[in-house]
C-alpha positions in Angstrom: 5.9 -9.3 35.3 4.9 -8.7 31.7 3.9 -5.2 30.4 0.2 -6.1 29.9 -0.4 -8.5 32.7 -4.0 -8.4 33.9 -5.3 -6.4 31.0 -8.0 -7.4 28.5 -7.8 -6.0 24.9 -10.1 -6.0 21.9 -8.3 -6.0 18.6 -10.4 -5.5 15.4 -9.0 -6.6 12.1 -7.1 -9.3 14.0 -7.4 -11.9 11.3 -4.2 -10.9 9.4 -1.5 -8.4 9.0 -1.0 -5.7 11.6 -4.0 -6.8 13.6 -2.8 -10.4 13.9 0.8 -9.3 14.8 -0.6 -7.0 17.4 -3.0 -9.5 19.0 -0.1 -11.9 19.2 2.1 -9.3 20.8 -0.6 -8.3 23.3 -1.0 -11.9 24.3 2.8 -12.4 24.6 2.9 -9.3 26.8 0.3 -10.8 29.2 -3.0 -9.5 28.0 -6.1 -11.5 27.3 -7.2 -10.8 23.7 -10.5 -10.8 21.9 -9.6 -11.3 18.2 -12.3 -9.8 16.0 -12.4 -9.8 12.2 -14.9 -9.9 9.3 -13.0 -13.1 8.4 -14.0 -15.2 11.4 -11.7 -18.0 10.4 -8.8 -15.6 10.4 -9.8 -14.3 13.9 -10.1 -17.9 15.2 -6.6 -18.7 13.9 -5.1 -15.7 15.5 -6.8 -16.5 18.8 -5.5 -20.1 18.6 -2.0 -18.7 18.1 -2.4 -16.5 21.1 -3.4 -19.5 23.2 -0.6 -21.6 21.8 1.8 -19.0 23.1 0.3 -19.3 26.6 -2.1 -16.4 26.4 -5.9 -16.2 27.0 -8.0 -15.4 24.0 -11.3 -15.5 22.2 -12.5 -14.9 18.7 -15.5 -13.4 16.9 -16.8 -12.2 13.6 -17.2 -8.4 13.5 -18.2 -6.0 10.7 -17.0 -2.7 12.0 -19.3 -0.8 9.6 -22.3 -2.0 11.7 -22.5 0.1 14.8 -24.6 -2.4 16.7 -21.9 -5.1 16.0 -19.2 -2.9 17.5 -21.3 -2.4 20.6 -21.8 -6.1 20.8 -18.1 -6.8 20.4 -17.3 -4.6 23.4 -19.9 -6.2 25.6 -18.9 -9.7 24.5 -15.2 -9.0 25.3 -16.2 -8.1 28.9 -18.5 -11.1 29.2 -16.1 -13.7 27.8 -12.8 -12.4 29.0 -13.8 -10.7 32.3 -13.0 -7.1 31.6 -11.8 -4.5 29.1 -8.8 -2.2 29.4 -7.7 -1.6 25.9 -9.2 -1.3 22.4 -7.3 -1.3 19.1 -9.5 0.0 16.3 -7.4 -1.6 13.6 -9.8 -3.0 11.0 -9.2 -1.4 7.6 -9.2 -1.7 3.8 -7.2 -0.2 1.0 -8.6 2.6 -1.2 -9.4 0.2 -4.0 -12.8 -0.6 -2.5 -14.4 2.8 -3.5 -15.3 5.9 -1.5 -18.3 4.5 0.4 -16.7 1.3 1.6 -13.3 2.9 2.4 -14.9 5.6 4.5 -17.3 3.1 6.2 -14.6 0.7 7.3 -11.6 3.0 7.8 -13.4 6.0 9.4 -16.9 5.1 10.6 -15.6 1.8 12.0 -13.1 3.6 14.1 -15.7 6.2 15.2 -18.0 3.4 16.4 -15.1 1.9 18.4 -14.3 5.3 19.9 -17.8 6.6 20.7 -18.9 3.4 22.4 -15.5 2.1 23.6 -14.3 5.3 25.3 -17.5 5.6 27.2 -17.4 2.0 28.3 -13.8 2.3 29.4 -14.6 5.5 31.3 -17.4 3.8 33.1 -15.1 0.9 34.0 -12.4 3.1 35.5 -10.3 4.0 32.4 -8.2 2.4 29.8 -6.5 3.0 26.5 -7.6 3.2 22.9 -5.3 2.9 19.9 -6.5 3.7 16.4 -4.6 2.5 13.3 -4.2 5.4 11.1 -1.4 5.7 8.5 1.2 8.0 7.1 -1.7 8.8 4.8 -3.3 10.4 7.9 -0.4 12.8 8.2 0.6 13.6 4.6 -0.6 12.9 1.1 0.4 9.9 -1.0 2.4 9.9 -4.2 2.2 6.8 -6.4 4.8 5.5 -8.8 2.8 6.7 -11.8 2.3 10.2 -10.5 6.0 10.4 -9.5 7.0 9.6 -13.1 4.3 11.6 -14.8 2.8 14.7 -13.0 0.0 14.8 -15.5 -1.2 11.3 -14.6 -4.6 11.1 -12.9 -4.7 10.3 -9.2 -4.4 6.6 -8.3 -7.8 5.0 -7.8 -8.9 5.2 -4.2 -6.1 7.4 -3.0 -8.4 10.2 -2.1 -10.8 8.1 0.0 -7.9 6.4 1.8 -6.2 9.7 2.7 -9.4 11.3 3.7 -10.3 8.4 6.0 -6.9 8.2 7.6 -6.8 12.0 8.2 -10.2 11.6 9.8 -8.9 8.9 12.1 -6.1 11.3 13.3 -8.7 14.0 13.9 -11.0 11.7 15.8 -8.1 10.5 17.9 -7.3 14.0 19.1 -10.9 14.9 19.7 -11.7 11.9 21.8 -8.3 12.2 23.7 -9.4 15.7 24.7 -12.8 14.7 25.7 -11.8 11.7 27.9 -8.5 12.9 29.3 -10.0 13.7 32.7 -11.9 10.4 32.8 -8.9 8.1 32.6 -9.1 7.1 29.0 -6.1 7.7 26.8 -6.6 7.8 23.0 -3.8 7.6 20.5 -3.2 6.7 16.9 -0.4 4.8 15.3 0.6 5.8 11.7 2.4 3.0 9.9 4.4 3.5 6.8 4.1 0.8 4.1 4.1 -2.5 6.0 4.5 -6.0 4.4 1.0 -7.3 4.8 -1.6 -8.9 2.5 -3.1 -5.4 2.0 0.2 -4.1 0.5 1.0 -7.2 -1.5 -0.6 -5.8 -4.7 1.5 -2.6 -4.4 4.7 -4.4 -4.4 3.9 -7.1 -7.0 6.5 -6.0 -9.5 10.1 -5.4 -8.8 9.9 -1.8 -10.0 6.9 -1.1 -7.8 8.5 -2.7 -4.7 11.7 -0.7 -5.3 9.7 2.5 -5.6 7.7 1.9 -2.4 10.8 1.0 -0.5 12.5 4.2 -1.7 9.8 6.3 -0.1 11.2 5.3 3.3 14.6 6.7 4.2 15.4 3.4 5.9 15.1 1.8 2.4 12.6 -0.9 3.2 9.0 -1.7 4.2 8.1 -2.3 7.8 7.1 -5.5 9.4 3.8 -6.0 11.2 5.7 -6.9 14.4 7.3 -3.5 14.4 3.9 -1.9 14.6 2.8 -4.4 17.2 5.7 -3.4 19.4 4.8 0.2 19.4 1.1 -0.6 19.9 1.9 -2.7 23.0 3.8 0.3 24.5 1.0 2.8 23.7 -1.7 0.7 25.5 0.5 -0.1 28.4 0.9 1.8 31.7 4.4 2.8 30.5 2.6 5.3 28.2 0.5 6.7 31.1 1.2 10.4 30.2 0.7 9.9 26.4 -2.6 10.8 24.8 -3.8 12.5 21.7 -0.7 11.6 19.6 -0.4 10.2 16.1 2.8 8.2 16.3 4.5 7.6 13.0 6.2 4.2 12.8 7.3 4.6 9.2 11.0 4.2 8.6 11.4 8.0 8.3 8.6 8.4 5.6 7.2 11.5 7.2 10.6 13.0 8.1 11.2 14.4 4.6 
């Protein structure tokens, strides 16, 4: 019997990167997966890959900054896949999109998934929610330029990204407390720098790639599949006594 047999999961931001790897892992571990993404084609491709691996899946376009769309995604998952046991609020953008967009996607989008998802899971007998935060939700970020020159201005977007991810960690703890007695576990996963399309611009040059790798005591960036493995554990019944945590999966980044 696989770890997630019989469960139905909704994964936002499933069209690429960590979201795609996690949807594939959930499917491989036995869950039916609704793959949601602003990029509908990406979501459909992920769903097709889940099905090719023998899993059950569906796909939809979702803009997590629109509260009514998040509510609709939750209902659609139940209608199309026959239930809902886990939600991964994963959709996100880098800080280069400006304050308003970064907060809308990375923080408000998670909030909508929590406020509507936790209530729905509670009404249906319980479940698990996992929010994708970041090491930037636990500590501040230092870019290569700032490391070389302390007088350099902050990297564009760093403040909005750090603020949003710290907010995700706070929301995780708050909702974990509120729903603990109602059978809904709420946790966050805090990746270090992971090799995904989102980080490609940060490692475009050899010097930049070397600097980013050096921030991790293990000396490398992580892989999406490494985040997916931790995510599968946290939504499974193996993690039945775990709620309210922000789990760093970061190659030692936050151990300094």
